[in-house]
C-alpha positions, 0 to 999 in steps of 0.5 A: 517536473514529474513526481512520485507520490508516496501512499500508505493505503490511500493516505498521501505521505510524501511526494518526490520530484523526479530530476535528471539522474536517478531516484533510488528507492529502498530501506537503506539510508543512502537511498534517495527515497527511504521507505522504512519497512521490512518488506522493502529491500535495502535498494529496492527499485529506481526511477531514471530517465531514458530519452524523453521517458521516465522508467522504473526498474526493480533492483533485484528486490526480495519481494519484487516491484509491482506496476499496476498490480503486475510484477515488474520483470524488467524496466518499464516506461511510466505513464500518468497515474501508474501505481508502483507497489513496494511492500506496504506502500504505493508510489503514484507516477504523476506528470501533471497534477491538480494544484501543480506548483502550489503548497501540498497537503499538510503532513505529520507534525503540521508541516507542508511537503516541500516536494509539492513546491518543487523544493527538492530534498536530497533524501526523503524518509517515509517511516511506518510509525509516522504513517500510523500517527498520520492515519490516526489523526487524519481519521479522527473526527473534528472536535465540536464539528457542527456540520449538517449530516450528509445524506445516507449513502447507498448500501455498500458491499461487505468485504471480509475474511472468513476463518471457518475453523474459528467462525471468525470474520475479519472485515476489510474496512481499512485501505490496507489490512495487515495479516501476521503474528504480531499482537496488533495485526488486523488479522492474527495468524499462527505458525512458527514460520509466520512473520509479525507482518506477513501479508497485506490486503489493500483496497484499490478502487473496487478491487482488493489485492493481497501482497506477501511481505515477509516470512517463510510460510508462502501465501497461496490463493486457491492453492497457487503461491503468489507475491501479489494478486487480485482477489476474487469473491470466495477465493481461499487464502492460505498462509501456513496452516491458516485458511481464510476465505475472501468474501465480497457480499452484495447489499442484501446478501446474507453474509456467512458471519 
């Protein structure tokens, strides 16, 4: 049975088996898959079967549904490994996966995801506070760990946002970096029309994507308004009066900051 795996950054939150009928994703509690995030519309998108293929379709959401980084203009057939971007989350479509039918990874609270076992829950909720708690615990080092040190990794590229006005650099070390007016945003922004969580920059492999979540101020990359776009080295990101340059420096290259 195919499933969609829910990711926040690169952390697995839940997995939802796709049965006959449809799976509606959105913020409303009556949806089959509930994602509690302001960047997600009440009824955002749906998965349904058409013939032998599983399809994904946007339901007129405000921020759009993205398939492998491209905005979804109409319904589209899915294939193994497709990534569906919804607000701050990604859903990965899987027809087969390693350990299929076995118990899934441990989730927040020490429980196991029933979805990995094929035990379908009628409604599944993915909430931001739970995600943060899970990420914090997952990244914490194990107490008293005595494992031998791993061999030194090769020098990595440094990726960061450079704010010329203040001379500040914001390293993009997380799977997903939040830009906004909220006090605990990774990259603090200013402006009356800037939302608390205005945009995110997410890492997918070696690529970085910026996504406009909310707020009246448009997100521009090199002067062009975007909803979701892949960033290139030296791209200029503008959000209201905030200007940030995306820098991807090679090992040994002298950074700006």
